[in-house]
C-alpha positions as CSV (number, residue, x, y, z in Angstrom):
1,M,-17.0,-9.6,-15.2
2,Q,-15.2,-6.6,-13.2
3,K,-17.4,-4.1,-15.0
4,T,-20.7,-6.1,-15.0
5,I,-20.4,-6.7,-10.7
6,L,-19.5,-2.8,-10.4
7,L,-22.4,-1.8,-12.7
8,G,-24.7,-3.9,-10.6
9,M,-23.6,-2.8,-7.3
10,A,-24.1,0.9,-8.7
11,A,-27.6,0.0,-9.8
12,L,-28.1,-1.6,-6.0
13,L,-26.8,1.5,-4.1
14,S,-28.7,3.8,-6.6
15,A,-32.0,1.9,-5.7
16,A,-31.1,2.0,-2.0
17,S,-30.7,5.5,-2.0
18,H,-33.8,6.2,-3.6
19,S,-36.0,4.0,-1.2
20,L,-34.1,5.8,1.9
21,A,-35.3,9.1,0.8
22,Q,-38.8,8.0,1.1
23,T,-38.4,6.2,4.2
24,S,-40.2,8.1,7.3
25,S,-38.6,8.2,10.4
26,G,-40.6,5.2,11.6
27,N,-39.8,1.4,10.9
28,E,-42.7,0.0,9.8
29,L,-41.1,-3.6,9.2
30,T,-40.6,-4.4,13.2
31,D,-42.7,-7.5,13.0
32,S,-41.6,-8.6,9.5
33,P,-39.7,-11.9,9.2
34,F,-36.7,-10.1,7.2
35,V,-36.1,-8.1,10.6
36,R,-37.5,-10.6,13.4
37,N,-35.7,-13.8,12.0
38,I,-31.9,-14.5,12.4
39,R,-29.7,-13.3,9.6
40,P,-26.0,-14.6,9.9
41,D,-22.7,-13.1,8.2
42,R,-22.3,-16.6,7.1
43,P,-21.8,-18.5,4.7
44,G,-20.1,-17.1,1.8
45,V,-18.2,-14.1,1.0
46,T,-21.4,-11.7,1.6
47,I,-21.8,-9.9,5.0
48,T,-25.4,-8.8,5.4
49,T,-26.7,-5.1,6.5
50,N,-28.2,-7.0,9.7
51,M,-27.0,-4.9,12.8
52,L,-28.4,-6.1,16.3
53,Y,-29.8,-3.9,18.8
54,P,-27.8,-2.9,22.1
55,G,-27.6,-5.7,24.3
56,Q,-27.9,-8.7,21.8
57,V,-25.3,-11.1,21.2
58,Q,-24.9,-13.3,18.0
59,V,-22.4,-16.2,17.2
60,D,-22.2,-17.4,13.7
61,A,-20.1,-20.4,13.4
62,G,-19.2,-23.0,10.8
63,I,-17.0,-25.3,9.6
64,Q,-16.0,-26.0,5.9
65,Q,-14.1,-28.6,3.8
66,L,-11.9,-26.5,1.6
67,P,-10.8,-27.8,-2.1
68,E,-7.5,-28.6,-3.2
69,S,-5.5,-25.3,-3.4
70,A,-1.6,-24.3,-4.2
71,A,-1.3,-22.5,-0.9
72,L,-2.9,-25.0,1.5
73,G,-2.0,-28.1,-0.3
74,R,-4.5,-31.0,0.2
75,H,-8.1,-30.9,1.4
76,R,-8.3,-28.8,4.5
77,T,-10.8,-28.4,7.0
78,L,-11.5,-24.9,8.5
79,S,-13.5,-24.0,11.2
80,A,-14.3,-20.2,12.3
81,A,-16.8,-18.1,14.2
82,T,-17.9,-14.5,14.5
83,L,-19.0,-13.1,17.8
84,R,-21.3,-10.2,17.1
85,I,-22.3,-7.8,20.1
86,G,-24.9,-5.0,19.8
87,F,-23.6,-1.6,20.9
88,F,-25.0,1.7,21.3
89,N,-25.6,4.5,18.5
90,H,-26.4,1.9,15.7
91,I,-23.0,0.3,16.0
92,E,-22.6,-3.5,16.3
93,L,-19.0,-4.9,17.3
94,R,-17.5,-8.0,16.1
95,A,-14.4,-10.6,16.1
96,T,-14.1,-13.3,14.0
97,Q,-11.4,-16.0,14.7
98,G,-10.4,-19.4,12.3
99,Y,-8.9,-22.4,13.1
100,L,-7.2,-24.2,9.8
101,H,-7.2,-28.2,10.7
102,Q,-3.6,-29.3,10.2
103,L,-2.9,-32.0,7.4
104,P,-2.2,-35.3,8.8
105,R,1.0,-36.7,8.6
106,P,2.2,-39.2,6.3
107,A,1.8,-42.8,7.6
108,T,5.9,-43.3,6.6
109,G,6.4,-40.4,9.6
110,E,8.6,-38.4,7.0
111,T,7.7,-34.8,6.6
112,S,8.2,-32.4,3.5
113,G,10.7,-29.3,3.8
114,L,7.6,-27.2,3.4
115,R,5.0,-26.1,6.2
116,S,1.4,-25.6,5.5
117,P,-0.2,-23.1,7.5
118,G,-2.3,-24.5,10.3
119,G,-4.0,-23.9,13.3
120,F,-5.5,-20.6,15.0
121,A,-5.5,-17.8,12.1
122,P,-5.0,-14.2,12.7
123,L,-8.1,-12.5,14.3
124,T,-10.2,-10.0,12.8
125,V,-11.9,-7.3,15.0
126,G,-14.4,-4.7,13.5
127,A,-17.6,-2.8,13.5
128,K,-20.8,-2.1,11.8
129,F,-22.0,1.4,11.7
130,L,-25.2,2.5,10.3
131,A,-25.0,4.6,7.4
132,S,-28.6,5.0,6.4
133,T,-31.3,6.9,8.5
134,V,-33.6,4.0,10.0
135,Q,-32.2,0.3,11.2
136,N,-34.1,-2.5,9.8
137,A,-35.6,-0.2,6.7
138,R,-36.6,-1.7,3.8
139,S,-33.4,-0.5,2.3
140,Q,-30.4,0.1,4.1
141,V,-26.6,1.2,4.1
142,V,-23.9,-0.1,6.3
143,V,-20.3,0.7,6.7
144,L,-18.2,-2.5,7.6
145,A,-14.6,-1.6,8.8
146,E,-12.0,-4.6,10.4
147,M,-8.7,-4.9,11.0
148,T,-7.0,-8.5,10.7
149,L,-4.4,-8.6,13.4
150,P,-0.5,-10.3,13.0
151,N,-1.4,-13.1,15.5
152,G,-2.3,-16.6,15.2
153,D,-0.1,-19.9,14.5
154,A,3.6,-19.2,14.2
155,S,2.8,-21.2,10.7
156,Y,0.9,-18.3,9.0
157,L,3.9,-16.4,7.9
158,N,4.5,-12.9,6.8
159,K,2.0,-11.8,9.2
160,T,0.8,-7.9,9.3
161,Y,-2.0,-5.6,10.1
162,E,-4.3,-5.8,7.3
163,P,-7.0,-3.0,7.3
164,S,-10.5,-3.3,5.1
165,A,-13.7,-1.5,4.8
166,R,-17.0,-2.6,3.1
167,L,-19.9,-0.7,1.9
168,L,-23.1,-3.1,3.0
169,I,-26.3,-2.6,1.2
170,S,-29.5,-4.5,1.2
171,Q,-33.0,-4.2,-0.2
172,L,-36.2,-5.8,1.0
173,L,-38.1,-7.4,-1.7
174,G,-42.0,-8.1,-0.2
175,Q,-41.7,-9.3,3.3
176,R,-39.2,-12.0,3.4
177,Y,-36.8,-12.1,0.4
178,G,-33.5,-9.9,0.7
179,L,-31.1,-8.8,-1.9
180,E,-27.4,-7.8,-0.3
181,G,-24.7,-6.1,-1.9
182,N,-21.0,-5.8,-0.9
183,F,-18.4,-3.7,-2.4
184,G,-15.1,-3.4,-0.3
185,F,-11.0,-3.0,-0.4
186,K,-8.4,-4.9,1.8
187,Q,-5.0,-4.0,1.9
188,R,-1.8,-5.4,4.2
189,G,-0.2,-2.4,5.9
190,F,-0.7,1.1,6.3
191,R,1.5,2.8,3.5
192,A,0.4,4.1,0.5
193,A,2.2,1.9,-1.4
194,D,0.3,-0.9,-0.2
195,T,-3.0,0.1,-1.5
196,K,-1.5,-0.8,-5.0
197,V,-1.5,-4.4,-4.1
198,G,-4.7,-4.2,-2.2
199,E,-7.8,-6.7,-3.2
200,Y,-11.0,-5.7,-3.9
201,T,-14.3,-7.6,-3.0
202,A,-17.8,-7.4,-4.9
203,S,-20.8,-9.7,-4.0
204,V,-24.5,-10.0,-4.4
205,A,-26.3,-12.3,-2.5
206,L,-30.3,-13.2,-2.6
207,N,-32.0,-15.0,0.7
208,G,-35.5,-15.9,1.3
209,P,-38.2,-18.6,2.2
210,L,-38.7,-22.1,0.8
211,G,-41.7,-23.0,2.7
212,G,-42.2,-23.4,6.7
213,N,-39.0,-22.7,8.6
214,F,-36.7,-23.4,5.4
215,G,-35.1,-21.2,3.3
216,F,-32.0,-20.7,1.0
217,F,-29.4,-18.4,0.2
218,T,-27.0,-18.0,-3.1
219,E,-24.4,-15.4,-4.0
220,A,-22.1,-14.6,-6.7
221,Y,-18.7,-13.0,-5.9
222,A,-15.6,-11.6,-7.2
223,L,-12.4,-11.1,-5.2
224,G,-8.9,-9.7,-6.4
225,R,-7.4,-6.6,-8.5
226,F,-6.2,-7.3,-11.8
227,T,-7.0,-11.2,-11.8
228,W,-10.5,-11.9,-10.1
229,R,-11.2,-14.9,-8.5
230,K,-14.7,-15.4,-9.3
231,G,-17.0,-18.3,-7.5
232,V,-20.6,-18.7,-6.5
233,T,-22.0,-20.1,-2.9
234,T,-25.2,-21.3,-2.5
235,G,-27.3,-23.1,0.4
236,V,-30.4,-23.8,2.5
237,Y,-31.0,-23.4,6.1
238,W,-33.5,-24.5,8.8
239,R,-34.9,-22.1,11.8
240,P,-36.3,-23.5,14.3
241,S,-37.4,-20.6,16.2
242,P,-36.5,-16.8,15.1
243,G,-33.2,-16.7,16.9
244,I,-31.4,-20.0,15.8
245,R,-30.4,-21.0,12.3
246,F,-28.7,-24.4,11.2
247,D,-27.4,-24.2,7.3
248,V,-25.9,-26.5,4.8
249,T,-23.5,-25.0,2.1
250,A,-21.7,-25.6,-1.1
251,G,-19.6,-23.1,-3.2
252,H,-17.2,-23.3,-6.5
253,Q,-14.8,-20.8,-7.4
254,L,-14.8,-20.6,-11.0
255,N,-10.8,-20.5,-11.6
256,N,-10.1,-23.1,-9.0
257,P,-11.4,-26.8,-9.4
258,G,-13.0,-28.5,-6.4
259,L,-15.8,-27.7,-4.6
260,L,-16.3,-26.2,-1.2
261,V,-19.2,-27.6,1.4
262,G,-19.9,-26.7,4.9
263,T,-22.3,-26.6,7.7
264,G,-23.0,-24.0,10.3
265,L,-25.0,-22.8,13.4
266,S,-26.2,-19.3,14.0
267,M,-27.6,-18.2,17.6
268,R,-28.7,-15.0,18.7
269,L,-29.8,-14.0,22.1
270,P,-32.0,-12.7,23.4
271,K,-33.9,-13.7,20.2
């Protein structure tokens, strides 16, 4: 699986680089639905190459029902939102905040000795940087750099600075379908030894229309280093206007039982 994903990402990068070499200095896709319509950085693992223009603001928010896990215990609800702001020189600033709803107390009022994390999660801040020559071209390459801060609720233990970086690649198929790929690395701390226990991210996603203002999103991903957590996410969305999108999604991690379901809203101003 690891080799397959890496080979797929390499092929996607090669195709994007070849197409970029043939792209003119102008952007013929200004009126394309792929560019004109909102493209959120949710749901799922994949982050899009979409970058806001200077002065644009976008919020990608959602709520998910997480499956039972050893780390979080019983089924948990996670709310999260990403604020994105278009900046000059092909830069997009961003901040992501999550809130993990606490487990209900037992009816007897008794509590176990272990406290599951809950409340506001550590804040993640970062920026996208355009690495290719033309924004919103048929092929685009973007670098995403982020930092998770050691804040948040006290129930989140062993907090530290967590730097991460991703290479984001997209290829427009026709005028409306988009193929997106991510490859990145995240670690805890800044020491050289921390890289030995860091985690890789690899994903490939496809999105496009179903008819009218409806569309679909689907992805396959792998997270980890020596032991990979593989999964899939899929969903449908409704876009009443170019700058607003509602979605309903479901995901499944192949080596973890249970289904992740969620819904979300994304809004961009000005549209």
